[in-house]
C-alpha positions in Angstrom: 117.2 -71.3 86.3 119.6 -69.1 84.2 122.6 -70.5 83.1 125.7 -70.2 85.5 128.8 -68.6 84.6 132.4 -70.0 85.6 132.3 -68.8 88.9 130.0 -71.5 89.5 133.3 -73.7 90.3 134.4 -71.5 92.9 134.6 -71.6 96.5 134.1 -68.2 97.9 130.7 -67.0 99.0 130.9 -63.8 97.5 132.1 -65.3 94.1 129.4 -67.6 94.4 126.4 -65.2 95.1 127.2 -64.1 91.3 127.5 -67.5 89.5 123.7 -67.1 88.5 124.4 -63.5 87.0 123.9 -63.0 83.2 127.4 -61.1 83.0 129.5 -63.9 81.9 132.1 -63.5 85.4 135.5 -65.1 85.8 137.5 -65.7 88.9 141.1 -64.5 88.9 143.2 -66.8 87.4 145.5 -67.1 84.1 142.9 -68.2 81.8 140.9 -65.0 82.2 143.5 -63.0 82.0 145.3 -64.9 78.9 141.7 -64.3 77.2 142.3 -60.4 77.6 145.2 -60.8 76.0 144.2 -62.9 72.9 141.1 -61.1 72.4 142.8 -57.8 73.0 139.7 -56.9 75.4 139.9 -54.6 78.5 139.2 -56.1 81.6 136.5 -54.9 84.1 137.7 -56.3 87.5 134.9 -55.9 89.9 135.9 -56.1 93.9 134.0 -56.8 96.6 133.1 -59.0 99.7 130.1 -61.6 100.5 128.9 -59.2 103.4 128.9 -55.8 101.5 125.9 -53.9 101.4 126.5 -52.1 98.3 127.8 -54.6 96.6 124.7 -56.5 96.7 122.8 -53.2 95.5 125.2 -52.8 92.5 124.6 -56.6 91.8 120.8 -56.3 92.0 120.8 -53.0 89.8 123.2 -53.9 87.3 124.9 -57.3 87.1 121.5 -59.0 87.3 120.3 -56.9 84.4 120.4 -58.7 80.9 120.7 -54.9 79.1 123.7 -54.0 81.3 125.2 -57.9 80.9 125.2 -57.8 77.2 127.2 -54.5 77.0 129.7 -55.9 79.8 129.8 -59.1 77.9 130.6 -57.8 74.6 133.1 -55.2 75.5 135.1 -56.6 78.2 136.7 -59.1 80.0 134.8 -59.3 83.3 136.3 -60.5 86.1 134.9 -61.0 90.2 137.2 -60.8 92.9 136.5 -61.9 96.7 138.8 -59.2 98.1 138.9 -61.2 101.4 140.4 -64.0 99.7 143.1 -62.2 97.2 143.9 -58.7 99.7 147.1 -58.4 97.6 145.3 -58.1 94.2 142.8 -55.5 96.1 145.5 -53.5 97.5 147.1 -53.0 94.4 144.1 -51.4 92.4 142.5 -49.7 95.6 146.1 -47.7 95.1 145.4 -47.3 92.0 142.0 -45.7 92.1 143.5 -43.2 94.9 146.0 -42.5 92.5 143.4 -41.6 90.2 142.4 -39.0 92.8 139.3 -40.9 93.3 137.9 -42.5 96.5 137.9 -45.7 97.3 135.7 -48.4 98.9 133.9 -51.2 97.5 132.3 -52.3 95.3 135.7 -51.4 93.4 135.0 -51.6 89.9 138.2 -50.6 87.8 139.5 -50.8 84.2 142.4 -52.5 83.2 144.4 -52.8 80.3 144.8 -56.1 79.2 148.4 -56.4 80.6 146.7 -56.0 83.7 147.9 -52.2 84.0 144.9 -49.9 85.6 143.2 -46.8 83.8 140.2 -45.9 85.3 137.6 -47.0 88.0 135.2 -46.1 91.0 133.5 -47.5 93.5 129.3 -48.0 93.2 127.2 -46.8 90.4 123.8 -46.9 89.8 122.5 -48.5 86.6 122.3 -45.2 84.2 125.4 -44.0 85.1 127.1 -47.8 85.1 126.1 -48.2 81.4 127.2 -44.2 80.7 131.0 -45.4 82.2 130.9 -48.7 80.1 130.1 -47.6 76.7 132.2 -44.6 77.4 135.5 -46.7 78.4 134.8 -49.0 75.4 134.7 -46.3 73.1 137.9 -44.7 74.4 139.6 -48.1 74.2 138.7 -48.3 70.6 139.4 -44.9 69.9 142.0 -43.6 72.4 143.8 -46.9 73.0 147.5 -45.1 72.9 146.4 -42.6 75.5 144.7 -45.1 77.6 147.9 -47.2 77.9 150.1 -43.9 78.5 147.7 -43.6 81.3 148.3 -46.9 82.6 151.7 -47.1 82.2 151.8 -43.6 84.5 149.6 -45.5 87.0 151.7 -48.7 87.0 154.7 -46.5 87.5 153.2 -44.9 90.2 152.5 -48.4 92.2 155.6 -49.6 91.5 157.3 -46.5 93.7 158.3 -48.2 97.1 157.0 -47.5 100.5 160.2 -46.5 101.8 160.6 -44.2 99.3 156.8 -42.7 99.4 156.7 -42.3 103.0 160.4 -41.1 103.4 161.0 -43.9 106.3 164.1 -45.0 107.5 165.7 -42.0 108.2 166.2 -42.8 111.9 169.6 -44.1 112.3 169.9 -45.2 115.8 167.8 -47.3 118.5 167.3 -44.7 120.6 163.5 -45.8 121.4 162.9 -42.8 123.7 158.9 -42.7 125.1 158.9 -39.0 124.1 157.8 -40.1 120.6 154.9 -42.2 122.7 153.9 -38.7 124.3 154.2 -36.6 121.2 152.0 -39.3 119.3 149.1 -39.3 122.0 149.0 -36.0 122.2 148.5 -35.6 118.3 145.7 -39.0 118.6 143.8 -36.9 121.4 143.2 -34.1 119.0 140.8 -36.3 117.0 139.2 -38.0 120.2 135.5 -37.2 120.4 134.4 -36.4 124.3 130.9 -36.3 123.7 130.4 -39.9 122.2 133.7 -41.8 122.3 136.1 -43.3 119.4 137.3 -40.3 117.1 135.6 -37.3 115.9 133.3 -37.9 112.7 131.0 -40.3 111.1 130.9 -43.0 110.1 132.6 -44.5 112.9 134.4 -47.8 113.2 135.5 -49.3 116.4 138.8 -49.5 115.1 140.4 -51.5 118.0 144.5 -51.0 117.1 143.7 -47.5 118.3 142.5 -48.2 121.4 144.8 -50.9 122.1 147.5 -48.6 122.0 145.7 -46.3 124.3 145.3 -48.9 127.0 149.1 -49.5 127.0 149.7 -45.8 126.9 147.3 -45.1 129.2 148.7 -47.7 131.8 152.4 -47.0 130.9 152.4 -43.2 131.3 149.4 -43.0 134.2 147.9 -40.4 132.1 144.9 -40.1 133.5 143.2 -38.3 130.5 143.8 -41.2 128.2 141.9 -43.6 130.7 139.0 -41.4 130.4 139.2 -41.8 126.8 139.4 -45.2 126.7 137.0 -46.5 129.2 134.4 -43.2 127.6 134.9 -45.2 124.3 134.6 -48.7 125.0 131.9 -48.0 127.2 129.9 -45.6 124.1 130.2 -48.7 121.6 129.1 -51.1 124.5 125.9 -48.8 124.7 125.5 -48.1 121.4 123.7 -49.9 118.4 126.5 -51.0 117.0 126.8 -53.5 119.8 124.4 -56.4 119.7 122.5 -55.7 122.9 120.5 -59.0 122.7 123.2 -61.6 121.4 126.5 -59.9 121.7 129.1 -58.8 119.4 129.7 -56.1 117.3 128.7 -54.6 113.7 131.3 -53.5 111.2 130.4 -49.9 112.0 128.1 -47.2 113.1 126.7 -44.8 110.2 126.5 -41.9 112.8 128.8 -40.3 115.2 126.9 -41.7 118.4 127.6 -45.6 117.7 123.5 -45.6 117.4 122.8 -47.2 113.6 125.0 -49.7 112.5 125.8 -51.1 109.2 124.5 -54.2 110.5 127.1 -56.6 109.0 129.1 -58.8 111.5 132.8 -59.7 110.9 135.0 -62.0 112.6 138.2 -59.7 112.3 136.5 -57.1 114.3 135.1 -59.1 117.0 138.1 -60.9 117.5 140.2 -58.2 118.0 137.4 -56.4 120.3 137.4 -59.8 122.5 140.8 -58.9 123.4 140.6 -55.3 123.5 137.7 -55.4 126.0 139.3 -58.2 127.9 142.7 -56.0 128.6 140.4 -53.3 129.4 138.7 -55.1 131.8 142.3 -56.1 133.6 143.5 -52.7 133.6 140.1 -50.5 134.7 138.4 -53.3 136.1 135.3 -52.2 135.3 132.6 -55.0 135.2 130.8 -54.0 131.8 134.0 -54.9 129.6 134.0 -58.0 131.1 130.2 -58.7 129.7 130.7 -57.3 126.5 133.5 -59.9 126.2 131.7 -62.8 127.4 128.9 -62.2 126.0 131.0 -61.5 122.2 132.6 -64.6 122.5 128.9 -66.6 123.1 127.9 -64.6 120.0 130.9 -66.3 118.1 130.5 -69.7 119.1 126.8 -69.7 118.5 126.7 -68.0 115.2 130.3 -68.2 113.5 131.9 -71.1 114.7 131.8 -75.0 113.0 131.8 -77.6 114.6 135.4 -78.4 114.6 136.4 -74.9 116.4 137.3 -72.6 112.7 135.3 -69.1 112.2 133.7 -68.2 109.5 134.5 -64.9 108.4 131.2 -63.0 108.4 127.5 -62.6 108.6 125.5 -60.2 106.2 124.1 -57.1 107.0 120.8 -58.0 105.1 118.2 -60.6 105.4 115.0 -60.8 103.2 116.4 -58.4 101.3 116.4 -55.9 104.0 119.2 -54.3 106.0 119.1 -55.1 110.1 115.7 -57.0 109.8 117.2 -59.6 111.7 118.5 -57.4 114.5 115.5 -54.5 114.7 112.1 -54.8 116.5 109.0 -52.8 116.0 107.5 -52.2 119.6 104.8 -54.6 119.3 106.9 -57.6 118.6 108.9 -56.7 121.5 105.8 -56.4 123.9 104.4 -59.6 122.5 107.4 -61.4 124.1 107.7 -59.6 127.5 105.3 -59.7 130.3 104.2 -56.6 132.1 106.8 -56.3 135.1 109.4 -56.5 132.2 108.5 -53.2 130.4 111.2 -51.4 132.2 113.6 -53.3 130.0 112.3 -51.6 127.0 112.7 -48.0 128.4 116.3 -48.9 129.3 116.8 -50.2 125.5 115.2 -46.7 124.5 111.7 -48.4 122.5 109.9 -46.3 121.1 106.3 -47.0 120.0 106.5 -45.5 116.5 110.3 -46.9 116.3 113.8 -45.0 116.7 114.5 -46.1 113.1 114.0 -46.3 109.9 110.1 -47.7 108.6 109.1 -47.7 112.5 111.3 -50.6 114.0 113.8 -50.4 116.8 117.2 -50.4 117.5 118.2 -51.5 120.6 120.4 -49.1 122.6 121.7 -47.8 126.1 121.7 -44.3 126.9 123.2 -45.2 130.6 124.8 -48.0 133.2 122.2 -50.4 134.4 122.8 -49.0 138.1 122.3 -45.0 136.8 118.8 -46.1 135.0 118.0 -47.8 138.4 118.6 -45.0 140.3 116.8 -42.9 138.2 114.2 -45.4 137.9 113.8 -46.1 141.5 114.4 -49.9 140.9 116.6 -52.4 142.3 119.3 -53.0 140.1 119.6 -56.8 141.2 116.2 -57.4 140.3 116.4 -55.3 137.1 119.8 -57.3 135.8 117.9 -60.7 136.6 115.3 -59.6 134.4 116.9 -57.6 131.6 119.2 -61.4 131.2 115.7 -62.8 130.9 114.0 -61.1 128.3 117.7 -60.9 126.2 117.3 -64.7 126.5 113.6 -64.4 125.4 114.3 -62.0 122.5 117.5 -64.1 121.3 115.1 -67.8 121.5 112.6 -65.2 119.5 115.4 -64.1 116.6 116.5 -67.3 116.1 113.1 -67.9 114.4 113.5 -65.3 112.0 115.0 -65.7 108.4 118.9 -65.3 109.2 121.2 -62.9 107.2 123.6 -64.7 105.0 126.8 -66.3 106.4 130.0 -66.0 104.4 131.1 -69.8 105.5 134.8 -69.6 104.0 137.4 -70.1 106.8 140.3 -67.7 106.6 143.7 -68.4 108.2 144.6 -64.6 109.3 141.1 -64.1 110.8 140.7 -67.4 113.1 144.3 -66.1 114.5 142.3 -62.7 115.7 140.1 -65.0 117.5 142.4 -67.5 118.9 144.1 -64.9 120.1 141.0 -62.7 121.8 140.4 -66.0 123.3 143.6 -66.4 125.2 143.4 -62.7 126.0 139.8 -63.6 127.3 141.3 -66.7 129.3 143.9 -64.5 131.0 141.2 -62.0 131.9 138.8 -64.9 133.6 139.7 -68.5 133.5 136.6 -69.8 131.3 138.6 -73.4 130.0 136.4 -73.1 127.3 138.0 -70.4 126.1 141.2 -72.3 126.4 139.6 -75.4 124.9 138.4 -73.8 121.9 141.7 -72.0 121.4 143.4 -75.7 121.3 140.9 -76.7 119.2 141.2 -74.1 116.6 145.3 -74.2 116.8 144.9 -77.8 115.5 143.0 -75.7 112.4 146.2 -73.8 112.2 148.8 -76.3 112.4 147.0 -79.3 110.7 144.7 -78.0 107.5 145.9 -74.8 106.2 150.2 -75.9 107.4 151.3 -78.2 104.8 154.6 -78.2 106.8 156.1 -76.3 104.5 153.8 -73.0 104.1 150.4 -71.9 105.0 147.5 -71.4 103.5 144.8 -68.5 103.2 141.6 -69.9 102.9 139.5 -73.2 103.9 136.3 -74.3 102.4 135.0 -77.6 101.4 137.7 -79.2 103.2 140.2 -77.6 101.1 143.0 -75.0 101.7 143.9 -72.8 98.6 145.6 -69.5 98.0 148.9 -69.3 99.6 149.1 -67.2 102.5 149.9 -63.4 102.4 152.2 -61.6 105.5 148.9 -60.8 107.5 148.3 -64.4 107.7 151.7 -65.4 108.7 151.7 -62.5 111.0 148.3 -63.0 112.8 149.3 -66.8 113.2 152.4 -66.3 114.9 151.0 -63.6 116.8 148.3 -66.0 117.8 150.5 -68.8 118.7 152.5 -66.5 121.1 149.4 -65.6 123.0 148.5 -69.3 122.8 152.2 -70.5 124.5 151.5 -67.9 127.6 148.3 -69.6 128.7 149.6 -73.0 127.5 153.6 -73.1 128.0 153.2 -76.1 125.4 156.6 -75.7 123.4 155.2 -77.1 120.3 153.2 -74.1 119.8 156.1 -71.9 120.5 158.0 -73.9 118.0 155.8 -73.7 115.2 155.7 -69.8 115.8 159.7 -70.0 115.3 158.8 -72.1 112.2 156.2 -69.7 110.6 158.9 -66.5 111.5 161.9 -68.3 110.0 159.5 -68.8 107.1 158.5 -65.2 106.7 161.9 -64.0 106.7 163.0 -66.1 104.1 160.1 -65.6 101.7 158.5 -62.2 102.7 161.6 -59.7 104.1 163.5 -57.2 102.0 167.2 -56.7 103.6 167.6 -53.8 101.8 164.7 -51.6 103.3 164.2 -53.9 106.3 160.7 -54.4 106.0 158.3 -57.1 104.6 156.7 -57.6 101.4 152.8 -58.7 101.6 153.4 -61.7 99.4 155.5 -64.6 98.9 158.4 -64.1 96.6 157.1 -67.6 95.3 153.7 -66.2 95.2 152.1 -65.3 91.7 153.6 -61.8 89.9 151.7 -59.0 89.5 151.9 -55.5 88.6 153.2 -54.7 91.7 154.4 -56.0 94.8 153.5 -54.0 98.2 154.3 -53.5 101.8 151.6 -52.9 104.1 152.8 -49.9 106.3 148.9 -48.5 107.7 147.2 -49.7 110.4 143.3 -50.0 109.5 140.5 -52.1 110.7 143.4 -54.8 110.8 146.9 -53.2 112.1 149.5 -53.6 109.3 151.4 -56.8 108.9 154.4 -55.4 109.3 154.0 -53.6 112.7 152.4 -57.3 113.6 155.7 -59.1 112.8 157.8 -56.4 115.1 155.9 -57.5 117.6 156.3 -61.4 117.1 160.1 -60.9 116.4 160.6 -59.1 119.7 158.9 -61.8 121.7 160.6 -64.7 119.8 164.0 -63.0 120.0 163.6 -63.4 124.2 161.9 -66.6 124.2 164.2 -68.2 121.7 167.0 -66.6 122.6 167.4 -65.0 119.1 169.2 -61.9 118.7 168.2 -62.2 115.2 164.9 -61.7 115.6 165.3 -59.0 118.1 167.6 -57.1 115.4 164.8 -57.2 112.6 162.3 -56.4 114.9 164.3 -53.2 115.9 165.3 -52.2 112.3 161.8 -52.4 111.3 160.6 -50.3 114.1 163.3 -47.5 112.9 161.8 -47.3 109.4 158.5 -45.4 111.0 159.5 -43.8 114.0 159.4 -40.3 113.0 156.1 -40.5 111.2 154.7 -42.4 114.8 154.2 -39.1 116.5 153.2 -37.3 113.3 150.4 -39.9 112.3 149.3 -42.1 115.2 145.9 -42.8 113.9 147.1 -44.8 110.9 150.7 -46.2 112.9 149.1 -47.3 116.6 149.9 -50.5 116.0 153.7 -49.4 115.5 153.2 -47.3 118.3 152.0 -50.3 120.4 155.6 -51.9 119.0 157.4 -48.9 120.1 156.0 -49.3 124.1 157.8 -52.6 124.0 161.0 -51.2 122.7 160.7 -48.0 125.1 159.7 -49.3 128.9 161.1 -52.2 130.5 159.9 -55.5 128.9 159.8 -58.7 131.2 159.4 -62.7 130.8 158.4 -64.1 133.6 158.8 -67.8 134.4 157.1 -69.4 137.4 158.4 -73.0 138.1 156.7 -75.7 140.7 153.4 -76.8 142.0 151.3 -73.9 142.5 152.6 -72.2 139.1 149.6 -72.3 137.6 147.9 -70.7 140.7 150.4 -67.8 140.9 150.4 -67.5 137.2 146.7 -66.7 137.2 146.9 -64.2 140.2 149.7 -62.1 137.7 147.1 -62.1 135.2 144.8 -60.2 137.0 147.2 -57.4 136.6 147.4 -55.3 133.4 151.1 -56.0 132.6 151.0 -55.5 129.0 154.8 -55.7 128.9 155.2 -59.1 130.7 155.2 -62.3 129.2 154.3 -64.7 132.2 154.7 -68.6 131.9 154.2 -71.6 134.3 155.3 -74.9 134.3 154.7 -77.2 137.2 158.3 -79.5 137.1 161.7 -78.2 136.3 162.5 -78.5 132.3 166.0 -77.2 130.8 165.1 -79.2 127.4 164.5 -75.6 126.1 166.1 -72.2 126.6 163.1 -70.1 127.8 163.0 -72.9 130.7 166.6 -73.3 131.5 168.2 -72.6 134.9 164.7 -72.1 136.2 165.0 -74.2 139.4 162.7 -74.5 142.2 164.1 -73.4 145.4 163.6 -75.3 148.6 160.5 -76.6 147.4 158.6 -73.7 146.8 157.0 -72.3 143.8 159.5 -70.2 142.4 159.4 -66.8 140.1 161.6 -65.3 137.9 161.5 -62.5 136.7 163.9 -61.6 134.1 164.7 -58.6 131.3 167.1 -58.0 128.7 168.5 -61.7 129.2 169.1 -61.8 132.8 167.2 -62.8 136.0 166.3 -61.3 139.2 166.9 -63.8 142.6 163.9 -66.0 142.2 160.6 -64.6 144.2 157.8 -66.8 145.9 154.7 -64.5 145.8 152.9 -62.9 143.1 153.0 -59.6 145.5 156.8 -60.0 145.1 157.0 -60.7 141.4 154.6 -57.7 141.1 156.6 -55.5 142.7 159.8 -56.6 140.4 157.6 -55.8 137.7 156.4 -52.3 138.7 160.1 -51.0 139.2 
């Protein structure tokens, strides 16, 4: 077996994948950075993640190749980085590549001066091109050092221009959160809707749950039928497509085409946690039973394939198995025929199976063209019987698939991504009372509050019973968000108090009082060549936009006007941009909804509190926070003064720190919430 390099001591599955490369990889640490300075060599920083298909391709073509390794080892200090463990570093050098006028993506390969300043880079390179670049950069470093240093200084200065200056933030000086901004944002966003396939125009197609969460809320508040239609088309089309696992549930990371047909097969925790929330909310809004089926099956997938025995969630499943992308999920016609009965064959037609395969190399990606009801009508089948048959076939194929060689599992446990899944479970519980969802959520809370929190600060990553890497704003923001959701379904004050404690920590250690936004990194974290603020929403909403919503709700629940003031000031920074760039500021637009429409905190107290809370949850009320306690409790501000009137379970609907006289039925409460 080849001799391992220094990555053998790491816990990241991505770094361990490269531990036996002939390249003398090191992790990003003081030892590696000091060595670059001491030997006066350029740093070759290669960034990826465990489920990245093209990262695997470049590893096989170049990093496992002795010829390539010799060139890299001779001329460079070679550092491998897991972008999921160190998004702070990934952000900086992804920005640098884009400042160079190059396209970003992963694998990301960046050449740095010994002082970490970038001067050149790119993404995937085939072996012959990679060798050519390695030689040219090494020669330039020897013969044109001054010019490279000047270029690196220029890029480093560009990285340190503040986001406020770059984006002209903060030009709005008042707190007039008028919903005309949302109308403009919707109109701009609607220009990119794909009315044939759902989603936004173009390919590849990413689910982007942040966009559709905003649309769900906007469609509810505006009562715009076109917005609701776009939402339903998108969610139905995604669930019908090959991007959704028709057998086992859960979504792949994206579709390579515009029709949601052929996925890039890796499954990510962060996508599925958010999509569970989205489908649960959309189910409550539209009452479409298909959406309930999707979030239930997606939770089954998460529990079956990404959850450990302690209800902690792993990060991802690879796209490849046995060296072939999608092999675990695709089927030949004969494989399918061998596992079903003759009376089950209509299921193959429903899932668009072809004898010669509907994808590459004679295999089939399973997908739907239509609903079960429409299919049965066209085929003259009884829909009830077909549903039973379809579920039976799914179970058979799932059992059969479990016999296959599984895709690799990225088994690091990330704090922020677990928080997304915890929130998904809470949202699913509100949409459909399954006590298992609540039980898993509570066990996951134990992980967040005891295993990655040391009493002072959060940690980003957990593996082998070890928490490591100081958490980023993303982790704090997503954890606070999840805790607020968990408090709503449990009414457990220790959950709310933990959320408040984390919020206070972020304000003390991440908040920029001058620019009224949060830095991505803790002021006590490692000093890098730039300290960034995350503004734009991506596949995960921006941490600043999440903090606006967190502080908004905590300001209400804890009676803390300082939280509310910070929340308002933050939203003012981007108010002028929301209408112009809603695709990249969708979660900011969702935060704007909290400020521009009435916002309610509802306390239900009495023996039927949980029952009435459940009745209220049957309605989609995105600007209402519904809490239930069975006995009076004046120990905490959120419950103070909420008395049981005449032994009746009493419902207090409150807005702007003022409560209406209590009502006693969910119908009367809904009437107050609908004004």
